[in-house]
C-alpha positions as CSV (number, residue, x, y, z in Angstrom):
1,X,49.2,27.0,16.6
2,X,47.5,24.5,18.8
3,X,44.0,23.9,17.9
4,X,41.2,22.6,20.2
5,X,38.8,21.1,17.5
6,X,39.3,18.0,15.6
7,X,37.1,17.0,12.3
8,X,37.9,13.4,12.8
9,X,35.5,10.8,14.0
10,X,34.5,7.2,13.1
11,X,34.0,7.9,9.5
12,X,36.0,11.0,8.5
13,X,39.4,9.7,8.9
14,X,42.9,11.4,8.5
15,X,44.2,8.7,6.2
16,X,42.4,8.2,3.0
17,X,40.7,5.1,2.2
18,X,42.9,2.5,0.3
19,X,40.3,2.5,-2.4
20,X,40.9,6.1,-3.3
21,X,42.7,6.9,-6.6
22,X,46.3,8.6,-7.0
23,X,44.7,11.9,-7.8
24,X,42.1,11.6,-4.9
25,X,44.5,10.9,-2.2
26,X,46.6,13.8,-3.6
27,X,43.9,16.3,-3.3
28,X,42.2,15.0,-0.2
29,X,45.3,15.6,1.7
30,X,46.5,19.1,0.1
31,X,47.1,21.7,2.6
32,X,46.6,25.2,1.8
33,X,44.1,26.9,-0.3
34,X,41.9,24.5,-2.3
35,X,41.0,27.5,-4.4
36,X,44.5,28.2,-5.1
37,X,44.9,24.6,-6.2
38,X,42.0,24.7,-8.6
39,X,43.6,27.7,-10.1
40,X,46.3,25.7,-11.4
41,X,43.8,23.9,-13.6
42,X,42.0,27.0,-15.3
43,X,39.9,30.0,-14.3
44,X,38.0,29.7,-11.1
45,X,34.6,31.1,-10.5
46,X,33.0,30.9,-7.2
47,X,29.1,30.7,-7.0
48,X,27.2,31.1,-3.7
49,X,24.2,28.7,-3.5
50,X,23.3,29.6,0.3
51,X,23.9,31.7,3.1
52,X,21.4,31.2,6.0
53,X,20.8,30.4,9.6
54,X,20.8,26.6,9.8
55,X,21.0,23.6,12.0
56,X,24.5,21.9,12.2
57,X,24.6,18.5,10.4
58,X,24.8,15.4,12.9
59,X,28.3,14.9,12.2
60,X,29.4,18.6,12.6
61,X,27.8,19.0,16.1
62,X,30.4,17.0,17.8
63,X,33.4,18.5,16.2
64,X,32.1,22.1,16.7
65,X,30.8,21.4,20.2
66,X,27.2,22.3,19.5
67,X,24.2,20.9,20.9
68,X,21.9,19.4,18.3
69,X,19.6,22.0,17.9
70,X,22.2,25.1,18.4
71,X,22.0,27.4,15.5
72,X,24.7,28.2,13.1
73,X,25.4,29.8,10.2
74,X,26.0,28.4,6.9
75,X,27.5,29.3,3.7
76,X,27.5,26.9,0.8
77,X,29.3,27.6,-2.6
78,X,30.4,25.8,-5.8
79,X,33.8,26.4,-7.2
80,X,34.0,25.9,-11.0
81,X,37.1,25.8,-13.2
82,X,36.5,26.8,-16.7
83,X,32.9,26.8,-16.2
84,X,32.6,23.1,-15.0
85,X,31.8,22.8,-11.4
86,X,34.6,20.9,-9.6
87,X,33.7,21.3,-5.9
88,X,30.7,22.2,-3.8
89,X,31.5,23.3,-0.3
90,X,29.6,23.7,2.7
91,X,31.1,25.9,5.8
92,X,29.3,26.4,9.2
93,X,30.2,28.4,12.4
94,X,28.4,28.7,15.6
95,X,26.0,31.6,15.2
96,X,27.7,33.6,17.9
97,X,30.8,33.4,15.9
98,X,29.3,34.4,12.8
99,X,28.5,37.8,14.2
100,X,31.8,38.0,16.3
101,X,35.1,36.5,15.5
102,X,34.1,35.0,11.9
103,X,31.3,37.8,11.0
104,X,33.7,38.6,7.8
105,X,32.3,35.6,6.2
106,X,29.2,37.1,5.8
107,X,30.4,39.9,3.6
108,X,32.3,37.6,1.5
109,X,29.9,37.6,-1.4
110,X,31.5,35.7,-4.4
111,X,34.9,36.2,-2.9
112,X,36.5,32.7,-1.7
113,X,36.5,32.0,1.8
114,X,40.4,31.2,1.5
115,X,40.6,34.8,1.6
116,X,39.9,35.0,5.3
117,X,41.8,31.7,6.2
118,X,44.9,32.2,5.0
119,X,45.8,35.7,5.2
120,X,45.3,35.8,9.1
121,X,48.2,34.3,11.4
122,X,45.8,33.9,14.2
123,X,43.9,31.2,12.4
124,X,44.7,27.6,13.0
125,X,43.4,24.6,11.4
126,X,43.0,21.0,12.2
127,X,44.3,17.9,10.4
128,X,42.4,17.5,7.1
129,X,39.9,14.2,7.3
130,X,38.0,12.5,4.3
131,X,35.5,10.1,3.3
132,X,33.1,8.9,0.9
133,X,29.4,10.3,1.2
134,X,26.5,8.7,-0.3
135,X,22.9,9.5,-0.5
136,X,22.3,9.4,3.4
137,X,24.4,12.2,3.9
138,X,23.1,15.9,3.5
139,X,26.2,16.6,1.4
140,X,25.5,14.1,-1.3
141,X,22.3,16.3,-2.2
142,X,24.3,19.4,-2.2
143,X,26.9,18.0,-4.9
144,X,24.2,16.1,-6.8
145,X,22.5,19.0,-7.9
146,X,25.5,20.2,-9.8
147,X,25.6,17.2,-12.0
148,X,22.6,18.7,-13.9
149,X,21.1,15.3,-15.4
150,X,24.3,13.5,-15.4
151,X,24.3,9.9,-13.8
152,X,24.9,10.0,-10.2
153,X,27.7,8.2,-8.7
154,X,27.0,5.9,-5.6
155,X,29.3,8.3,-3.5
156,X,31.0,11.3,-3.8
157,X,34.8,11.8,-2.1
158,X,34.8,14.9,0.3
159,X,37.3,16.2,3.1
160,X,36.9,18.7,5.7
161,X,38.7,20.3,8.6
162,X,38.0,22.9,11.1
163,X,39.8,26.5,11.2
164,X,40.0,28.1,14.8
165,X,40.3,31.8,15.5
166,X,40.2,33.3,19.1
167,X,39.0,29.8,20.0
168,X,36.0,29.8,17.8
169,X,35.5,27.1,15.1
170,X,34.7,27.2,11.5
171,X,34.2,23.9,9.6
172,X,34.7,23.7,6.0
173,X,33.6,20.6,4.0
174,X,34.5,20.4,0.5
175,X,32.9,17.5,-1.9
176,X,34.9,16.9,-4.9
177,X,32.9,16.5,-8.3
178,X,33.2,14.2,-11.2
179,X,34.3,17.1,-13.6
180,X,37.6,17.3,-11.2
181,X,38.6,14.0,-11.7
182,X,37.9,14.0,-15.3
183,X,40.0,17.1,-15.8
184,X,42.9,15.5,-13.8
185,X,42.9,12.4,-15.8
186,X,42.8,14.2,-19.2
187,X,45.7,16.2,-17.8
188,X,47.6,13.1,-16.9
189,X,46.6,11.6,-20.5
190,X,48.1,14.6,-21.9
191,X,51.4,14.6,-19.9
192,X,52.0,11.0,-20.8
193,X,51.5,11.8,-24.5
194,X,53.8,14.9,-24.2
195,X,56.5,12.7,-22.7
196,X,56.2,10.1,-25.3
197,X,56.5,12.9,-27.9
198,X,59.7,14.1,-26.5
199,X,61.2,10.8,-26.8
200,X,60.1,10.6,-30.6
201,X,57.6,7.9,-29.8
202,X,54.0,8.0,-31.2
203,X,51.4,7.2,-28.6
204,X,49.9,4.5,-31.3
205,X,53.1,2.6,-31.1
206,X,52.7,2.2,-27.3
207,X,49.3,0.1,-27.7
208,X,49.3,-3.4,-27.1
209,X,48.1,-6.1,-29.4
210,X,44.4,-5.3,-28.5
211,X,44.8,-1.7,-29.2
212,X,45.0,-0.7,-25.6
213,X,47.3,1.8,-24.3
214,X,50.2,0.5,-22.2
215,X,50.5,3.1,-19.5
216,X,47.7,5.5,-18.3
217,X,47.7,4.6,-14.6
218,X,46.0,8.0,-13.5
219,X,43.3,7.9,-15.9
220,X,42.5,4.2,-15.1
221,X,42.4,4.8,-11.5
222,X,40.1,7.8,-11.9
223,X,37.5,5.9,-14.0
224,X,37.7,3.1,-11.4
225,X,36.9,5.6,-8.4
226,X,33.8,7.2,-9.8
């Protein structure tokens, strides 16, 4: 269905940046429920970190057509896979919508927002947009808390889109954490090893003269993108 809201601006873009890895480009542009995609990797847990009245972030106001000081309802959660935090999510809707069209988001508790978004034929969605977010963006602090003492990257990779129901917007921003890329890289290495084994080739035989593996493109890409 047509949607009146657009999450894109000068920094949030529909086409992922050229420097993103193969895995990053894939996950930044996947449609449907991110929670459902995470469940293909393991058991997913939803932990609510904040639900409150708040002012929208500056780059949310334009997309939601809100005045800078107009109140909003914010919900923040962390999605973990097998106990490892993989995504920090921030959702925001105008305060009027949180007691109207989108009031069900206040009653979700630890259920994923996807239960509201993908079971209602009256909900439309804008195009997905993505960018890197550094410490100057408030999303960075939200994600950094989940690294519990680990070295912080210069920037995280994030995506967002706007859902619309009865002309009221709900913006969802999802910040991917290093544990997600590490899990995907490990999965790619395991798949490579399994493919070699199916051909009767031991992985050690695929190493070059300096002991480096001949081909683990996904894993190398992800390490370079951290």
